[in-house]
N, C-alpha and C positions, 0 to 999 in steps of 0.2 A: 395566584397570589400577587398582590401589587407590591412591586419593589419600592420601599421608601428611600428614595435617593434625591439628590439635588434640591433639598429642602422641601420636597413634596409639591414643588410649584406646578408640575405637569398633571398631578391627579386631577381628573375631571376637568381639565382645560381643554378648549376646543383647539386642536392643532391642525393645520394644513401642512402636508409635505408634498412639494412638487418633485417630480421624479421618483415617486414612491415605488414604481415598478422596476427602477434600475437596481444595480448591485448595492451601492451605498444606501440608496433611498430605502429599499426593502429592509436592510438591517435597522436603519433609524426607525421605521415604522414598527418593527418588531419591539424595539426597545421602549419607544413611546407606549405601545400598548401594555408592556409590562409595568410602566410607571403609571398606568391608570388614566392616560389621556384618552379624550375623545377624537380619534384621527380620522382625517379625510385626506384623500390622495388626488393629485392632479397630474396626469401623465399619459404618454401614448402607451400602447400595449408593449410589453417586453419584445425587445428585438432579437433574443436568443430562445432556443428551445434546447434543453430546459432553462428555466430562468429561477433565480433565488425567490422572487415574488411568487411565482407559481407553485413552487414546492412547499412554501411556507404555509399555505392555505389559512391566512390569518382571518379570524372571524371579527366582525364588528368594526370593519375599516369601510368606510364609505369611498367607493372606487369611481373616480371620475376620468374617463378616457378623453383627455382633451389636449390639443396642440397649444403650446404656449403662444404660437404665432397667431392664433385666432382670438382677437381682441374681446369680442363679444362673449365668446365661450368662457374665457377666463373671468370676465366680469361676473357672468352668471354664477360660476362656481362659488366665488367669494361671497356674492349677495345671498346665495343659498345656504352656504355653510356657516358664515358669520364667525370666522376663526378668530381667536385672540392672539395666537402665535403661528408665524409662518417660517417654515424651513424650506429655503429655496435650493433644491438640489437638480432640479430638471435642466438638462443641458445635452448638447451633442458634445461628448467628453473624449472622443478619440482623435489623436494627433493625426494619424495617418488618413483617416477618413476626412479630416478637415482639409487636407491637400486635394482630396477627389471632390469634395462638396464644400467649398468655401462659402458660397452664397447661403446655403442652407444652415451652415455652421454659425455665421454671423446673424442670420435671421433668428435662429433659436436662442443663441447665447447672448445677444444684445437686445433685439427688439423684443423677444420673449420676455426679458427682465423687465423692460420698459412697460410692456403690457401688464405685467403682474404688479408693477410698483402703481400704475394708474388704477388698477382694480383695488389695491390697498388704500389709495387715496379716496376711493369712493365707498370704503367700507370702515365705518367708524369703530367697529368691534376690534380691530387689529391693533395690538399694543407693541409687537415688536416683530422684526423680520431679520432672519440670520441668512445671508447669502453666502453659500459654500462656492468658493471659486477653486483656486489651485496654486501650487507652488510655483507654476509656470508663468505667473503674471509678472514676473521680475524681468527687467532688462538683463540680457545675458552677460553677466560679469562674474566669473569665478573667483570666489574669496573664501579663504580658510575660516573666516568668522561666520559665514552663512549669511543669507539674505535676512535683513531686518524689515519690519514692517514700513519703515520710512525710506527704504531704498527705491530707485526709480522703477516705475513699471514700464513693461515692454511686451515683447513676444514676437519671435521670428516666424512661427508657423501660424496659419489662420486660427487654430484652436486657442493656442496661448495668447494671441492678440485679442481675440474676441472675449477671453476672460479677463484680460487687462482692461479692455473697454468695460466689461461688467462692473469692475472695481470703480471706473470713473463714474459710471452711471449711478452706482449705489451712492457714491459721495455727492453727486449732483443732487440727487433727490434728498439726501440727508440735509444738505445746506439750504436747498431751495423751498422745500415743502414740509419738512418735519423738523425744523429747527426753531420754530417759535416757543416762547417760554411756556405756553400752555399746551404745547403738543404732547400727546399721549403715545405717539408712534416713534419707534426708534429702530435704526438699521445698523447692523454690524456685519462685516464680511469675515470669512474664515478661510484661510489659506493652508491646505494640507498636502502632503506629499503622496507618493504612489502607495496605494492601500492594497493589501492582500487578504486573503480569507476564504472561506468556503462559499460557494454559490455564484462565482463569477464565471460566466462562460463567453465573455465579450471577445470580439475579434481583436488580434494584434495587441493583446496584453500578455505579459510574460507568463505569469502562473497559469492562466487558463490554457495557454499554448502549450506549456510544459506537461500539464495534466492530460490534455488531449494525446500528447506524444507518448506519455507513460502508458496510458490505456490502450493505444493502439499499437504499442511496441515499435513505433517509428522514431527515427532520430529527428530531433529538433535542431533546426539551423537558427542560431541565435544571432540577432543583428546588433550592432553597437555593443559589443559584449564588455567593453570597458567603461561604459557610461555609468556614473555614480548617480544613485537615486536615494532618497530618504524613505526607505521601505518601513511600513507600520501596518499592524493588523487593523482591519476596517473599524474595529471598535474603539481604537485610540482617538482618531479625529471626532468620532460620534460623541465620545465621552467629553471632548473639548467643545463641541457645539452646544451640547446639553449644559455644560457647566457656564459657558458663556451666556446662554439664554437664562440660567438661573440669576446671574448677576445683572444682566441687562434688564430683567423684569423690574426691578426696583431701582436701577441707578443708570441714568441716561450717559454718565461718563464712560460707560463701556461700548458706546455706539461708535466704534471705529474698526480698524483692521487688526486681525489676529493671525499669528502662525501657530500651527500645530504640528510640530515635527517630532521625530523620534529620538533624536540625539545622535551624536557622531557615531556610536558603536553600531548603529542600524542603518547607517549611510554607507552602503556597499555596492560594488559593481554588479551589472547585470550577470556577468559570469559567475561571480561569487554566489548570488542568489540562486542561480540554476544549480550550481554544484552543491549548495547547502540543502536545497529541496531534494535533490537526488539522494542524499543520505536517508531521507525519510521514504524514499520510493525507488526500489532498486532496479526496476525496469526502465529508469529514465536514462536516456543517452542524448548528448548534445554535441553540436559542432558549430563553428563560426560560420556565418553567413557572409561570404566575401562580395556578394553583389551591392550595387550602389542603392542607398536609400535616401529618402528626403531628410533634411536637416532635423536633427533633434539636439538639445542641449547636451553637452558633454558631461556636466555636473551640475547637480541641484543640491543645495544644501540650505535647510531652514533654520533660522535661529528662532527658538521657542521661549527665549528668556523672559519676554514680556508676559506670555501666558503663565508661566512659572511664578513670576513675582506678583502679579496683579489678580489672577485667577486662581492660584494655588493649584495649577494643573501641571501634571507630568505624565509621561508614559507609564504604563503598567507592565507590559510585555515587552521583553527584548526580542531581537530578531530570530533567535533560536525558538523561543516559545511561539512566536507568531507563525513560524515555518511549520513546526510540529503540529500546531493546532490546525493549520490550513491543510497539510497533507492528510491528516486524520479525518477532516471533514470530507474531503474528496474520496478518499478510499472507502469510508463507510458508506457514502452515497453510492458509489460505484458497485461496491461488493453486496450490499444489502438494501439499498434504498433508504438508509437511515439519515435523517436530518439533524446534524449536530448544532444547529445554530443557538437554540435555547440553551443547550449545555455549555457552549462556549460563552454566552453572555453571563450565565450563572458563575462560571469559573472566573471570568474576568473581574465581575464585582467582588467576588470573594478575595481575589488577589488584591484589588484595590483597597479593600477594608483592611487587609493585612499590612498595607503600606500606610495606613492611617490617612488616606487622602480625604480632604474635607468633603468632596462631593458625595463620597460613598458612606459617610458617617450616619 
C-alpha cells in the first residue's frame, strides 16, 4: 500500500539515494518505496554484518555499487537512471575513523560530492538535490540558543571539517551553476543530529555499542559520558528531508540550509542516554572509559526554529519513545530475527497524523 504523504510528490518519481546501503540511507530507501517512488541507490557495499540494508530485503530498488570517488562511474549511474530527485547521504560518517583515515574521509565527503554535482550538471532530468550533512558542520561554540543555520561553519576533526566543506561546495554550486533564472535544478542542505533506531551496527556509535554489550553480557566503557548530543530517532530527520523535498520541488526559495533537531528535551548526555536505554534492556552495564580519546565537541545543540516556521516540521517522538522503539527493534531482531522497521514507520506516521502535521495529512 502506497503511503499518501508529502503531497504525493514522491509517487512514481525517479529518486536516487546515495548511501542507500548505510543506516540512514536504508531507512530513507524503505520510506521512499512506501511512498511509491522508483528508487535507485548508489553506494558501496554495507560495511557491517548484519546491516539494515541487507535485512530489509527491499524489492524493486536498483542497486548500484559505486564509489563516489569514481567520477566516470557516478556519471554513468545518473545517465542510466535519469533521476528527478537526488538525496545525497553517501559519506564516511564516523568521527573516530576520520582521524585514522583523513585522506579517504575528505576524498569521499568533499570530492565525492563534487563528482555527484558534476554528474547532476550533466543530467538534465534532475530537479532537486538534498545534501544531508550533519550538526557537526558548525564552528565549536557552545550556546544555550543552539546553532542556527546562519552560524559560522567549522569543524575540529576531519569528519566535521569535511562536512563543513560539503556545505561550502553545495553553496558554491548553487550560486555558480544552478542560480540562473531558468534553472530547474535546486540544492538544499540538511543538518541533523545524532540518530538512533533499529538496524545500526556501525563501529564507535553509542547505541550499537550498547546493544552489543547487552547481548554479550559485557560491560561497556563509555567515552565522553558528559557530552551533550541532540538525539533523535532516524525517522525524524528523514521526515524533515522529505518535507524539505516537498517544498523545494515547487519553490526555489527553499534552496538553502536547514536544521532538523529534536528540541531541548532530547538533548541529553551520553551517560543519560546509556542509562535510559538500560531501563529497556536489563542486561546493560556501563562504566566510564577514562583513557584518552580524540577531540569531540563537548556540546551540540541544533536550533530548528526555521524548519518549524517555514516547513511546518517538528519532531514526532520524544527521546523516551525513540529509545523504547530502538530497544524493541534490537531485542526482537536478536531474539526472533524479526525486522521491526516497517512497523516503526507505520507507527511514526500514525503519531504524526495525531499531531496534525501538515506533511502527514
